[in-house]
C-alpha positions in Angstrom: 0.0 -0.3 0.1 1.3 3.4 -0.9 0.7 6.5 1.1 1.1 9.9 1.1 1.7 12.2 4.0 -0.5 14.8 4.9 0.4 18.1 3.5 -0.5 21.8 3.5 -4.0 20.8 4.1 -3.1 18.3 6.4 -5.0 15.7 3.7 -3.3 12.1 3.8 -3.6 9.6 0.9 -3.8 5.9 0.7 -4.1 3.7 -2.5 -4.9 0.3 -1.6 -5.5 -0.6 -5.3 -3.9 0.5 -8.3 -3.2 4.0 -9.5 -4.0 3.5 -12.6 -6.4 5.8 -14.0 -7.3 6.9 -10.8 -7.4 11.1 -9.8 -3.6 12.0 -8.3 -3.0 12.6 -4.6 -2.5 16.4 -5.1 -6.5 16.4 -7.2 -7.6 14.1 -4.1 -5.7 17.2 -1.7 -7.3 19.5 -3.9 -10.7 18.2 -3.4 -10.9 17.9 0.2 -11.5 21.3 1.9 -9.1 21.9 5.0 -10.6 20.9 7.7 -7.1 19.2 9.3 -6.0 15.6 9.7 -8.2 13.4 7.6 -7.1 10.5 5.3 -8.7 9.7 1.9 -8.2 6.0 1.3 -9.3 4.0 -2.0 -9.9 0.7 -1.8 -11.3 -2.2 -3.4 -14.6 -4.0 -3.2 -13.2 -6.6 -0.6 -11.9 -4.3 1.9 -15.0 -1.7 1.3 -17.6 -4.8 1.8 -15.7 -5.7 5.0 -15.8 -2.3 6.4 -19.2 -1.9 5.4 -20.2 -5.1 7.3 -17.8 -4.4 10.1 -19.1 -0.6 10.9 -22.8 -0.6 9.2 -24.0 -4.1 9.2 -24.7 -4.0 5.3 -23.1 -6.8 3.4 -21.8 -5.0 0.3 -19.2 -3.0 -0.6 -20.6 0.9 -0.9 -19.0 4.3 -2.8 -17.9 6.0 0.4 -17.6 5.5 4.2 -16.6 7.9 6.6 -15.0 7.6 10.1 -15.3 10.1 13.0 -11.6 9.5 13.4 -10.9 11.6 10.0 -10.8 8.8 7.9 -13.0 8.7 4.1 -12.7 5.5 2.2 -13.4 5.1 -1.1 -14.3 2.2 -2.9 -12.8 2.6 -6.4 -14.5 -0.4 -8.4 -17.9 0.9 -6.8 -17.4 4.4 -8.0 -16.2 3.5 -11.4 -19.8 1.8 -12.2 -21.8 4.5 -10.8 -19.9 6.8 -12.6 -20.7 4.7 -15.6 -24.2 4.3 -15.0 -24.3 8.0 -14.2 -22.9 9.5 -17.2 -20.5 11.4 -15.3 -16.5 11.2 -15.6 -14.8 9.5 -13.1 -13.0 12.8 -12.0 -16.4 14.3 -11.2 -17.7 12.0 -9.3 -14.4 11.4 -7.5 -14.6 15.0 -6.7 -17.8 14.6 -5.4 -17.5 11.6 -2.9 -14.2 13.3 -1.3 -16.2 16.3 -0.8 -19.2 14.1 0.2 -17.2 12.3 2.9 -15.6 15.5 4.2 -19.1 16.9 4.9 -19.8 13.5 6.7 -16.9 14.7 8.8 -18.4 18.4 9.5 -21.8 16.5 10.7 -23.7 16.9 7.6 -26.3 13.8 6.8 -28.6 13.0 4.4 -31.1 10.8 6.4 -33.9 13.2 6.7 -35.1 15.0 3.8 -34.3 18.4 4.7 -30.7 17.8 5.9 -30.1 15.9 2.3 -31.0 19.0 0.6 -28.8 21.3 2.8 -26.1 19.1 2.3 -26.7 18.8 -1.6 -26.5 22.6 -2.0 -23.3 22.4 0.0 -21.7 19.8 -2.4 -23.1 21.7 -5.4 -21.3 24.9 -4.2 -18.2 23.6 -3.8 -18.2 21.7 -7.0 -18.9 24.4 -8.5 -15.9 26.6 -7.1 -14.0 23.5 -8.6 -15.2 23.8 -11.6 -17.5 20.8 -12.0 -21.5 20.1 -12.8 -24.3 19.9 -10.4 -23.6 16.0 -9.7 -27.4 15.7 -9.0 -28.7 16.9 -12.8 
């Protein structure tokens, strides 16, 4: 596993899968707002499934898991599949899910409809600033 140390904005990046075709560590850091001391880890389906089962009781791989310890886990195979199905670029979908994970670390949630709309508005604004389209359109 290759790990890059946190830099200026204190975001560590870990690749537990091949980096081929993935956004660079620099881009992943750029997409993660500076909230201090977080790690973004990109994993395969097996690890994502294990973590989702262990911590959420769901026996399947999911696109993003966020842990209160400051860890954001992104599942590359799920993200690639979703990007294809939704007609989005892989880069745009990764940017969205990094931001989504950061918002969870900041206390945002999407269980209730009102909270989901608030979180989505925030995601849309941040993504627009980064040059990405609204991920919900």
